[in-house]
C-alpha positions as CSV (number, residue, x, y, z in Angstrom):
1,M,60.5,-18.3,-21.7
2,A,62.2,-18.2,-18.9
3,Y,64.0,-21.3,-17.3
4,T,62.1,-20.7,-13.7
5,T,59.6,-18.5,-12.1
6,I,61.2,-18.7,-9.0
7,D,64.8,-17.5,-8.4
8,K,64.7,-17.8,-4.4
9,P,62.7,-21.1,-3.6
10,T,63.3,-19.9,0.4
11,D,60.4,-17.8,-0.3
12,Y,58.3,-20.7,-0.6
13,F,59.7,-23.6,1.2
14,N,62.3,-23.6,4.2
15,T,63.7,-25.6,6.7
16,V,64.8,-24.2,9.9
17,L,66.5,-25.7,13.2
18,Y,66.0,-25.3,16.4
19,T,66.6,-26.3,20.3
20,G,63.7,-26.9,22.4
21,N,63.6,-24.7,25.9
22,T,60.3,-25.9,27.6
23,S,58.8,-22.3,28.4
24,G,58.2,-21.1,25.1
25,Q,59.8,-19.1,22.3
26,S,60.0,-17.7,18.8
27,I,61.2,-19.6,15.8
28,T,62.3,-17.3,13.4
29,G,64.2,-17.4,10.0
30,V,61.8,-18.8,7.9
31,G,61.7,-15.9,5.7
32,F,57.5,-16.4,5.6
33,Q,54.3,-17.3,7.7
34,P,54.3,-21.1,7.3
35,D,50.7,-22.5,6.0
36,F,52.0,-25.9,6.3
37,L,54.4,-26.9,8.9
38,W,55.6,-29.9,10.0
39,I,58.2,-30.7,12.8
40,K,60.2,-33.3,13.8
41,S,63.1,-34.1,16.9
42,R,66.3,-35.0,15.8
43,S,67.4,-36.0,18.8
44,A,64.7,-37.7,20.6
45,S,61.9,-40.5,19.9
46,Y,59.1,-37.8,19.6
47,Q,55.9,-37.9,17.4
48,H,56.4,-36.0,14.3
49,S,53.4,-32.9,14.4
50,L,52.2,-31.3,11.1
51,R,50.1,-28.5,11.3
52,N,48.3,-26.4,8.8
53,V,47.0,-22.6,8.8
54,I,43.2,-23.7,7.7
55,A,42.9,-26.2,11.1
56,G,45.2,-23.7,13.0
57,S,48.4,-23.8,14.8
58,T,46.9,-25.8,17.7
59,K,45.6,-28.3,15.9
60,T,48.1,-31.2,15.2
61,L,48.0,-34.9,13.3
62,R,51.2,-37.3,13.5
63,S,52.6,-38.7,10.0
64,N,53.3,-41.6,12.4
65,G,49.9,-42.6,13.4
66,T,46.8,-42.5,12.3
67,N,45.6,-40.8,15.3
68,A,42.8,-38.5,15.2
69,E,43.7,-34.4,15.1
70,A,44.4,-33.2,18.3
71,T,44.5,-29.9,20.3
72,Q,47.8,-29.1,21.6
73,S,47.1,-25.2,22.9
74,D,50.9,-24.8,24.3
75,S,52.7,-26.2,21.7
76,V,53.0,-24.3,18.5
77,T,50.3,-21.1,19.6
78,S,50.8,-19.1,16.4
79,F,51.9,-19.2,12.6
80,D,54.3,-15.8,12.4
81,S,55.4,-13.3,9.6
82,D,58.7,-14.7,9.5
83,G,58.4,-18.6,11.5
84,F,56.2,-19.2,14.5
85,T,55.9,-19.4,18.2
86,L,56.2,-22.1,20.7
87,G,54.7,-22.4,24.1
88,A,55.5,-24.4,27.2
89,D,54.6,-27.8,25.2
90,S,53.8,-30.3,28.1
91,S,53.4,-32.8,25.1
92,S,57.0,-33.2,24.5
93,F,56.4,-33.4,21.0
94,V,58.0,-29.7,19.6
95,N,59.8,-27.8,22.6
96,E,61.4,-30.3,25.1
97,N,64.3,-28.9,26.9
98,S,67.6,-29.3,25.0
99,A,66.0,-31.6,21.9
100,T,67.0,-30.6,18.7
101,Y,64.4,-30.1,16.3
102,A,63.9,-29.8,12.2
103,S,61.0,-27.6,11.5
104,W,59.8,-27.9,7.5
105,N,57.9,-25.1,6.7
106,W,55.8,-24.5,3.0
107,K,54.0,-21.4,2.3
108,A,50.2,-22.0,0.6
109,G,48.1,-19.1,0.2
110,G,47.4,-18.1,3.8
111,S,43.6,-18.0,5.0
112,A,41.4,-20.2,3.4
113,S,39.1,-19.4,0.8
114,S,35.7,-21.2,-0.3
115,N,35.9,-23.3,-3.3
116,S,33.2,-24.1,-5.2
117,N,34.8,-26.3,-8.1
118,G,34.0,-30.1,-6.7
119,S,30.3,-31.2,-6.0
120,I,31.9,-30.9,-2.3
121,T,32.6,-27.7,-1.5
122,S,35.9,-27.2,0.5
123,S,38.1,-24.4,2.1
124,V,41.3,-23.9,0.1
125,S,44.6,-21.9,0.9
126,A,46.5,-22.3,-2.3
127,N,49.9,-21.0,-3.8
128,T,49.4,-21.5,-7.5
129,T,53.2,-19.9,-8.1
130,A,54.6,-22.9,-6.1
131,G,52.3,-25.8,-6.8
132,F,51.0,-26.5,-3.6
133,S,47.6,-26.1,-1.8
134,I,45.7,-26.8,1.7
135,V,42.6,-28.3,1.3
136,S,39.5,-29.2,3.8
137,Y,36.3,-30.7,3.4
138,T,33.8,-33.0,4.8
139,G,33.0,-36.2,3.2
140,T,29.9,-37.4,1.7
141,G,29.7,-40.8,1.4
142,S,28.8,-40.9,-2.6
143,N,31.1,-40.3,-5.4
144,A,32.1,-36.7,-5.5
145,T,34.5,-34.3,-6.8
146,V,37.1,-31.4,-4.6
147,G,38.1,-28.3,-5.8
148,H,42.1,-27.8,-4.9
149,G,42.8,-24.3,-6.0
150,L,46.0,-24.8,-8.1
151,G,45.0,-24.2,-11.5
152,S,47.0,-27.5,-12.5
153,A,46.7,-31.2,-12.1
154,P,48.4,-32.1,-8.8
155,N,51.4,-34.3,-8.8
156,V,50.8,-35.5,-5.3
157,I,48.2,-35.5,-2.8
158,I,48.4,-36.6,0.6
159,W,45.0,-37.2,2.6
160,K,44.5,-37.6,6.3
161,K,41.0,-37.9,8.3
162,R,41.0,-35.1,11.0
163,S,37.7,-35.8,12.5
164,D,38.7,-39.8,13.7
165,T,41.7,-42.5,13.1
166,G,42.5,-43.2,9.8
167,V,46.0,-44.1,7.8
168,W,47.8,-41.3,5.6
169,R,47.2,-41.9,2.4
170,F,49.8,-40.9,-0.8
171,W,48.9,-40.8,-4.3
172,H,51.6,-40.2,-6.7
173,H,51.4,-39.6,-10.6
174,S,54.6,-42.0,-11.3
175,V,52.8,-45.1,-9.3
176,P,51.5,-46.8,-12.3
177,L,47.7,-48.1,-12.2
178,S,47.2,-52.2,-11.1
179,G,44.3,-53.8,-12.8
180,G,42.9,-50.4,-13.8
181,E,42.9,-48.9,-10.5
182,Y,45.1,-46.2,-9.1
183,Q,47.7,-47.5,-6.4
184,Q,48.4,-45.8,-3.2
185,G,50.8,-46.0,-0.3
186,N,50.1,-45.0,3.7
187,L,52.5,-42.2,4.9
188,N,52.4,-44.0,8.2
189,S,53.4,-47.2,7.4
190,T,56.4,-49.1,5.3
191,D,53.7,-50.8,3.1
192,A,54.3,-51.2,-0.6
193,F,52.2,-49.2,-3.0
194,A,48.8,-51.3,-3.7
195,P,45.4,-50.8,-4.9
196,F,43.3,-49.7,-2.2
197,G,41.2,-52.9,-2.1
198,S,37.2,-52.7,-1.8
199,T,37.3,-49.2,-3.2
200,N,38.9,-47.3,-6.2
201,V,41.2,-44.6,-5.4
202,M,40.2,-41.3,-6.2
203,N,37.4,-43.0,-8.0
204,G,39.7,-44.5,-10.6
205,T,39.6,-40.8,-12.1
206,A,43.3,-38.4,-13.0
207,P,43.0,-35.4,-11.0
208,T,42.3,-32.2,-13.4
209,S,43.2,-28.6,-13.4
210,T,40.4,-28.3,-11.1
211,V,39.3,-31.1,-8.6
212,F,40.4,-34.3,-7.5
213,S,37.7,-37.1,-7.2
214,L,36.7,-39.6,-4.3
215,D,35.0,-43.1,-4.5
216,T,31.5,-43.5,-1.7
217,A,33.9,-44.3,1.1
218,D,37.7,-43.7,0.0
219,Y,38.7,-40.1,2.0
220,N,35.1,-39.7,1.8
221,D,33.2,-40.9,4.6
222,S,29.8,-39.5,5.2
223,G,30.2,-36.7,7.9
224,S,33.9,-37.0,8.5
225,T,36.0,-34.0,7.8
226,Y,39.7,-34.5,5.8
227,I,42.7,-32.3,5.1
228,S,44.6,-32.8,1.8
229,Y,47.9,-31.7,0.6
230,C,48.2,-30.9,-3.3
231,F,51.5,-30.7,-4.9
232,S,52.1,-30.0,-8.4
233,E,55.6,-29.6,-10.0
234,V,56.7,-26.6,-10.7
235,K,59.9,-26.5,-12.9
236,S,63.1,-25.6,-11.1
237,F,61.8,-25.5,-7.7
238,S,59.7,-28.8,-7.0
239,K,60.0,-32.3,-8.7
240,F,58.0,-35.4,-8.0
241,G,59.4,-38.8,-9.7
242,S,60.9,-42.2,-9.8
243,Y,63.4,-44.0,-10.2
244,T,64.9,-47.5,-10.3
245,G,68.0,-48.6,-7.5
246,N,70.7,-50.2,-8.6
247,G,72.0,-51.9,-5.2
248,N,75.8,-50.2,-5.6
249,A,76.8,-47.5,-3.2
250,D,78.0,-45.5,-6.4
251,G,73.8,-45.5,-6.6
252,T,71.5,-44.0,-8.9
253,F,71.7,-40.2,-9.8
254,V,67.9,-38.3,-10.2
255,Y,67.6,-35.1,-12.4
256,T,65.5,-32.7,-10.7
257,G,66.6,-29.6,-12.8
258,F,67.7,-27.9,-9.5
259,K,69.9,-28.2,-6.4
260,P,67.4,-30.2,-3.8
261,A,66.8,-29.1,-0.3
262,W,64.1,-31.4,1.0
263,I,63.7,-34.5,-0.6
264,M,61.5,-37.3,0.6
265,I,62.0,-41.1,-0.9
266,K,59.5,-44.1,-0.7
267,K,60.0,-48.0,-2.1
268,T,56.8,-48.6,-3.8
269,S,57.8,-52.2,-5.3
270,G,58.1,-53.6,-1.6
271,T,58.1,-52.3,1.7
272,G,60.5,-49.4,3.1
273,N,60.3,-46.4,5.2
274,W,59.9,-42.9,4.0
275,M,62.9,-41.6,4.1
276,I,63.7,-37.2,4.4
277,I,66.7,-35.7,4.3
278,D,67.4,-32.1,3.9
279,N,69.9,-29.6,3.2
280,K,70.3,-28.1,6.7
281,R,71.0,-31.8,8.4
282,S,74.3,-33.1,8.4
283,A,77.3,-33.4,10.0
284,S,79.4,-32.0,7.6
285,G,77.0,-28.7,8.1
286,G,75.1,-29.7,5.0
287,F,77.8,-30.6,2.6
288,N,78.0,-33.9,0.5
289,V,77.8,-36.6,1.8
290,L,74.3,-35.8,3.4
291,G,73.9,-38.2,6.1
292,E,71.4,-37.6,8.5
293,R,67.8,-39.2,7.8
294,I,64.5,-38.7,9.6
295,K,61.9,-41.6,8.7
296,A,58.3,-39.9,7.7
297,N,56.3,-43.2,9.4
298,T,58.7,-43.7,12.9
299,S,58.8,-41.6,16.1
300,E,62.4,-42.2,15.9
301,A,65.1,-39.8,16.2
302,G,67.6,-38.7,13.1
303,S,70.3,-41.6,11.9
304,T,73.3,-40.7,10.4
305,A,75.3,-42.2,7.8
306,D,76.1,-41.6,4.0
307,Y,73.0,-41.7,2.3
308,Q,72.6,-39.3,-1.0
309,D,74.7,-36.4,-2.3
310,N,72.7,-33.2,-3.2
311,I,74.5,-31.5,-6.5
312,S,73.3,-28.5,-8.8
313,N,70.7,-30.5,-11.2
314,G,69.9,-33.7,-8.4
315,F,70.7,-36.0,-6.2
316,K,73.2,-39.3,-6.6
317,I,72.1,-42.1,-4.0
318,R,74.9,-43.2,-1.9
319,T,74.0,-46.5,0.0
320,T,72.7,-50.0,-0.6
321,A,69.9,-49.7,2.3
322,S,66.8,-51.5,0.8
323,S,64.5,-48.3,1.7
324,W,67.0,-46.3,-0.7
325,N,68.5,-48.6,-3.4
326,D,67.7,-52.3,-4.1
327,S,68.7,-53.2,-7.1
328,G,66.0,-53.3,-9.2
329,G,63.6,-51.6,-6.6
330,T,61.3,-48.8,-7.6
331,Y,61.4,-46.1,-5.8
332,I,59.1,-42.5,-5.4
333,Y,60.4,-38.7,-4.5
334,M,59.1,-35.4,-3.3
335,A,62.0,-32.7,-4.0
336,F,61.9,-29.2,-3.4
337,A,64.9,-26.9,-4.5
338,E,67.8,-24.9,-2.6
339,S,68.5,-23.4,-5.8
340,P,67.5,-23.8,-9.5
341,F,69.9,-25.2,-11.9
342,V,69.8,-22.3,-14.0
343,N,68.0,-19.0,-12.7
344,S,65.3,-16.5,-14.6
345,K,68.2,-14.4,-16.1
346,G,70.1,-17.9,-17.4
347,V,73.1,-18.0,-14.3
348,P,73.7,-21.7,-13.3
349,N,73.8,-22.3,-9.7
350,N,76.6,-24.4,-8.2
351,A,76.9,-27.4,-6.3
352,R,78.4,-27.4,-2.5
353,W,80.9,-30.6,-2.0
354,L,83.2,-30.8,1.2
355,C,86.6,-32.5,0.0
356,S,88.3,-34.7,2.6
357,Y,90.9,-36.3,0.4
358,L,94.7,-35.4,1.2
359,L,96.3,-34.8,-1.7
360,T,100.4,-36.0,-1.3
């Protein structure tokens, strides 16, 4: 059996950096049509912008807020075969003149298909090779199931109400049950993970290879529309795990089985920001130590410090900051690959390092 089925992770996930111009431009170099596009300014405190192929390129949600889905006809005007097109952007979120941006791009399955595996019929764009699907559905207010199209049980599910205000619900398989109930986090806040309260997250039922479950109200208000992003692990391409901090700048090493291209980390045992690091944003040009982080839950610009090393088979924390590495703290992460540790032909990759020592 091959070590991995994905030798070129950039066929399914890629980070592209660009500079805004407030007049319209085509952003290329993604390598595929992005079905899920997440944009954030690195240089200014602009809102995050999350868009997907089911809702359409002009519809946006903010990971740092609870706002309903908004229409911005002159921001992202289309998803293209090698990227996306930007308009004049009167909202100033994604194409402000001279502002620098990061765009994170995922490939799902293109145009949505109807899925009737659950009691609620959903619209699904699924990529079973990469373990990623986008799911749109309308709530019923009754216990329900929704088809996700992955063909394997999701390890992470992120939900957002589109038709009205509502927090971003985040379920991660590494977070244990509490009192027999699943815990969840809010992508738009620093809150610790906890049971939802008056309702039972996912109706107390683990997702299966075909569906996830809903309670009477949690992500399921009658007549409300929702979007969810479902991820299942694919060896040497994606990993959704947890680690324990040690409170030391010589921090925890986390094995992923690949050299990471993008990682999001959240403390679950206490308050903490949702920290995003990628292999393109760094004062060292993407070499270790990686040091430009963006917070998914705030509009802040990127901030630079020594945060972590991305190496050939995982990542190593290089900070004592609470959102990354409290002693005894519990953290979850989502990670996507730059390259597999060993490809399908059995060839290992090599980590990139930047050596600044003077030998005498």
